[in-house]
N, C-alpha and C positions, 0 to 999 in steps of 0.2 A: 534649482529645473525639476519641472515635473518628470518623473520616470514613464514613458510612453511603453505600453503591452500591448502586443497582439494574442489572439486565440487562435489555436488551430484547430478545429472540429467542433461540432456541433457539443460534447460534452462539457466542453470548457466554458459553455454559457452559466454554468452553476457556481463559478469563480466570480462572474461578473458583478453580485451585489457585496461580495467580501472586497473587490478591488475598488470599487468606486467608493467604499467605507473608508477608504484609506488615503490622509493627507498627501498631495503632490504625487499621486498617481493619476494617470490618463490610460482610458482603454482606447486606444486609436485605431485598432483594426482586427477584421475577423476573417479566418479563410475556412473555406467548407469546398468540397469536391460536387456537392450538390447544391448546383443553382439556384433551386427550389428554396433548401435550407438556409443557404446563405443571404438570399433577398429577404426573406422572411424575419429570419433572427436580428438580421443588420437595421430592418425597420422595427422590430417592435423593441429593440433596445436601444436605439439612436447610435448604431455605429457607423461614422460617417464613411471609413475606407474599407470595400472589400475585396477579396483575393481569392481565383478560385486555385490559383498555383502558389505553393508553398513558398519556393524562392523567389516569387515576386513580393510578397510580404516581407520577407527577410530583406530584401531589397529596399524598402523603406526605412525611414527613420527612427522606427521601434527600438527601445534600449534592452527589452525583453521577450520572450515569448512562451506563451503556455502551450504544450504540446497534449493535446487528448483526445488524438487520434486512433485508429485501430491499434492494438497493440506490436503488430509486427512492423509498424512504420515508425515507431519512436526512435530508435536509436539512429537511422540513418536521418530523421529530420531534427534530431538532437545535434548529430555532427556539423550539417548542415548550417545551424542556427550558431553554434559556438564558431563554426570556421568565418560565419559574417559579422564574429563579433557580439552578439547575441547573450544575455543570460537566460537560463533555462529551466521551467518549472515543468518536468515531466511527469505523466499520468504513468498509471504503475501497469504493467512490471516494467521495469529499466528496458529490458529488450527479451528477446526470444531463442537465442543462441550463447553459447560459451565464448564464442569467437567476439561476439558483439559485446560482451561484458568486458575485454579486454581492449577495444577498441574505446569504449566509453571512457574506461579510467585513463587510456592514454590523451585521449582528446582533452579531457577537462583538464587534466594535469596541466597540459602544455596551453591551453588556451587563457587562462588568468581571470575566466568568467565565473560567475555563479552556476552551480548544477544542482538541483534538489529534485529528489523526486516524492511526486504529491500522493503518499501514502496518508489517507484522510483518517482511517480507521484509529490510527494513534491518536487524532486530536478527538476522540469521542469524550463526553466528560468524564465518564467515570474510570476509561483508563489514563487520562491525565490524573486522576484523584488515585487511583491504584499507585502510578510512576511517584507520585510524591509521598505516599505511605513505604513503598520499598526504599525509597532513597531518606526516610526517616525514620528506617530502621522497625519498623511495626511488624514485618513479618519474619524479622529474623533473618538466617542468610537463606533465602530463597533458592532452592533446587529443583523446583518441577513447574510448568507451565504448560499449558494447550490453547490452541485455539482453533476455530472451527469456521468452514465458509460453506453455509448449506442453503442454495440457491438454485430450482430448477428452472434452465435457459432453455430447454427444449425449443419453447415457442418461440424465441428471438434467431435462431440460426439460419431462417429461410424469409425470404421477404415476404411470402406470405403463404398458405398450406399448397402443398406441394410445388413452392416456385423456386426462385432462384438461391442458390446458396450463399448466404454472408460469410463475413469472414469468421464468424465464430463456430460455424461448420468445421473450419479448418484449424484455426489457431488454438482452439477451446477444445469443443469437444473432438477434434480431430486428433489432438495429442494425449499422449501415455501420461501418466504420473500427476504431481500436483501442479497442473499447467497454469494456476493462479494463487500464488503462495502469499504474496504481500499483505492481504488483509487480515491473514490469520497471525503469519509470522511477526509482523512487523511491531504491533503493539507489544508483544510477549517479549519478544528481541530488546525494545526500550527498557522492559522491566529487570532484563539480566545485562546491566548495563556495563561496559567495560570487557562482556563477553562477546565470543562469537562462534558461529557453529562451526565445528572441527569435521565433522562427518556426518551422513545421514542414509539412511533407508527407507525402502517403499514398499509397500504390499497395497493389493488390490483386491477386492470384493468379487472381480468377476463382471461380465456383459449380461446384466437380468431386462433391465427397463426395456432399453431400445439398442440390441445387440449394434445396429447400424453403426453407433457409433464407436469411434476407437478407444474413447475414456469409457474407464470403468465406472459403474454406476459409486462408489465409493473408494477412496486411497487413502491411507494412512500413512505419514509419515514419521519417523520419528528421528529427533535430530539431536546429536550428541555434540556438548560444547566443548569447549576447548578446555573450561575449567570441571568437565566431567560430568556436570550437568545435563538436565534433558530438557527437551521440548517437543511436544507431541501437536503435528496438523494434520485436521482432517478436511478433505474436501470431497462434496457432492454436489454437482449440477444437474443431475441426471434423476435422481429417484423422487417418487410421488410423496410428498413431505410439505409441511411447512416450511417456508424461508426461516432461516436463524442465520445469519450472516456475519453476526458479532458476538459469538460466544467465546467467552476466555474463562480460565480459572488458574489458581496461582498457589502453590503451596511452599510455605518457607517453614523453618525452625521454629517459629512463633504463633503459626495461624496459615490462614487459607482465604481464598476469594474464589465465588463462582460467580457470572453472569447469570441472566435469568434464562430460563430455558422454555419458556411459554406457559399460559394458561393461567396469569394473574403472578407468575414467579416475578422477582426481584431481585435486583444486586443484593449479593448478601455476605457476610464476612463473619470469620469465627477466631478469636483470639483464646491464648491460652493467657489463664485466669477469667475469664468472664464466666466458666461453669466449675464447681469443683471438678471434674476431671470430664474425660470425651465421652464416657458413657451416658452420662446426663447433659450434656452439650445441646447447645442449640444455636441456629443462625442468629445474626442480628443483621439488623438494615443496613446497607453500605451504606444510606445517606446520613446516617449518625456522624460521620466523619467529616463531612461535606465542609463544614466550619471552618474545620482545622487544620483538611490537607488537600482542599482542592486551590488549584491556583487563582490569584488574585484575580488576572483578569477575566477567567470565567465568573466568578463570584460576581463582578461587576459588569458583565456583557449587556450589552444594550439589546432591546428585544430585535432591532434590526439585525446587530451581530447573530443571533442565536437563530434566527431565520434564515439565515445563509446558504443553509442544506446542510446536511450529514450531520445533523446536531449541533450547529455551529462551525463545525470542523472546517468548512470550506471557507469561514473568514478568517480563523486563527492560522491555517495554515500559508494563506496568500500574505497575510501579515507577516509572518516568519520568513517567507521567500524574498516580501519586500527589504524587510530589514536585511536581510541577506546581501541582498543588491547593493543596499545603502554603505554596507560595511559596519551595522550595528551588531552585528551576529554571525555566529557559523550556520550554514544550512543545518535545517533539523534533521532531512534524511542525506545525508551528504552521498557521493557516487560509489565510496565504497560498501556503504550499507546498502545502498539500492542494488549494487551489483552480486552482493551475497545473498540478499533475501530472494530477488529474482531468480538466481541460480538454483535455488530451492526447485525451480521447476524442470531444469534441465537434468539435474543430477537425480532426481526421483524417478524420472522417465529413464536414465541410465540405469537405475538401481531396479527397479520393475521390471525392465527385459531381462536382466541378467540375475534372475532368480531372487531378487531383493537382496542383493548382496550390498556391503556397507560400501560408500562412494566416501571420498576424502572430498572435503569443500576448499577450493582455491584461499589463498589469505589474499586478497587484492591489494592489500597495502603494501605486500612485500615481493610477490612475484612479478618480475619487471624484465626479466629475460625469456626471450621465447621458449627456451629450454626448460623454464620452471611451467611452464602455463600447460603444464598437462593433468588429465584427472585420473587420478589414480582407484581402481576397483579392486 
């Protein structure tokens, strides 16, 4: 039988092409509170059942739901979907408060349904390539990684110039710390497979570009891994500069990787033995390693799959979700990873507002008693 999927939120339309490219999947329903958006998107994409009320869509016979609504709605809608017996693919971040993280873990564990967080930057082809190289030992023992999300969003926090504040005005630029961590942290955390964030601290650069926003122009969050290794994350959604939403680097005992910075730069790598010493070392193109380490499904992707969005990631992410629903594989980003990566937002704010003190990250796999669900600073 076909798996029937409903999509909540216009942002979720980006997954439509990927879903329709998978056998035994039917997109049955679309939900959006804006009736004009609802009508236009459903007509454009041939979706037969439309809903303005999320719970009404859950009452239909869909098997799974993709939640792509504003971030402050994710957890309440995930909980409703799980209660209704639906599998869930949720956009990032998983939630916006620490209590929500615990609700989410408990609900998923008791539901028996698939929950997966849709962190699509992990699916960028180069990030998949680096993951396979890490697993193959190419970089040796990796001990430092970094991710950056530099995206000026000042122009999309109001409905129009001088107009009504939109949700981003409060739930993004109205927050302190690294409010949007998963695009930066997700790919790097996958490279540190089997490790977890043990603690973190956050510092901000202050308010310069537009002091009316609570968010600082740039924040840097340092994550200490349980292994003692380190991950550095930078967020900047205010500064006047070109976007660079997918910069990453990785350092290991046998070499390193860096993503492009712009102006003709390319993904690049250097490994021990490429030159006689580091004084004379020069970068090599990452693409030289494509044939050996790129996952097979990326190498043989169809043009339709590549065009699904986010460098092809919007196809492979729904493919993995559907495989999890079918019981063929575990969710690529499970509820424990989703809560850990998303909690960087809340804990970084707590650190920043307490003089950049180090804050402990809960282990969501272990902390089951209420007495253990405390944040230590």
